[in-house]
C-alpha positions, 0 to 999 in steps of 0.5 A: 500500500502506498500512502499519500502525504495527506493520509492518516493511519489509526490503530483501533479495536474493531470487531471482525466483519462477521461479528454480530456487533459489527453487523449491528453497528452497520444497521444502526448507522444506516437507520440513523444517518442524521446522528451517525455521520461522524461515527460512520466517517471514522468507522465503528471502533474504539480508539487505541492510537488515534488518527495520525499523519506519518513522519516523512519517509515512513511507509505502510510496511513500517506501520505494519511492522509496528502493529505486528510488534505491538500485537505480538506482545499482547495476548488475546483477552476477553472483552468485558460485556458492553453497554450503551452509555451516555458520554457527555451527550454522545451515545457509545458502547462502554465496558461494564467493568474495569479491564486492565488488559484493555488499558494495557493494550491501549497503552502499548499502542500509544507508545509503540506506534508513536515513532511513526507519528508526525507532530500535529500542526498548530491547527490540530493542536488548537482543535484538540485543546478544547476547554475542560481538558485536565492538566494530564490531558493537556500534557498528553496532547503536547507529548502524544498529540492526543489528550486521552492516553494512559491514565486519561484514556477510556474505551468507547465505541461511538454511536452518535454525535452529541445529542440534545436531551429529547434526542437522547431520551429516544435514542438511548433506549433504542440503541440499548434494544438494537444492540442487546442481542449482539452485546449478550454474546461473549467476545475476545479482543483478538486483533489490532485493526489498522484503519486508513484515511487515504486523503483529507475528508475521505472516510476511514476504512479498515485495511488490516487486522493483525492477530494478537498473541496466543495466551500463555498456557 
């Protein structure tokens, strides 16, 4: 794969295409296009290493090698049951109990792929430096180009844009019902997904799933 200068790469958790959760997300996005435009643009996922432009000279093979190195050091692990939650007005899927392996996976992606990342320009920093960031989040933004890393990271799979109270009152129970069957099935975090935005403004697309390591016997 040849990446253009404007391309961005992201490291995500995303269910496999044949997972009922992925299928439920696709039908949810199709049923509610007016409130899912941004979520559809980025693809159904939980962010591990956020979208980044690459340093000059970094190739797709470099990205793939970094992802393979991260994945080789992270054994597959069970994903806690998920639920539909309101996160500052957005609907998203969140885990129902703490999951240290999930945090460790995100930490490994933030640190293990950072040598690929071009520093954000002033416009990107200004866009992310919104009011309400904690001191730790501001420090992460400067060091890692993203506020939500390590202690400030949290798992979420976005389902909507920010909703007003009336929208939320209708859509949160609708989402809970829509995803109930898929969320009732157990699943594991078994791969690191690489998503690519080929050029500015284009949607992200899944291009590679890198298997995680086999758990130790």
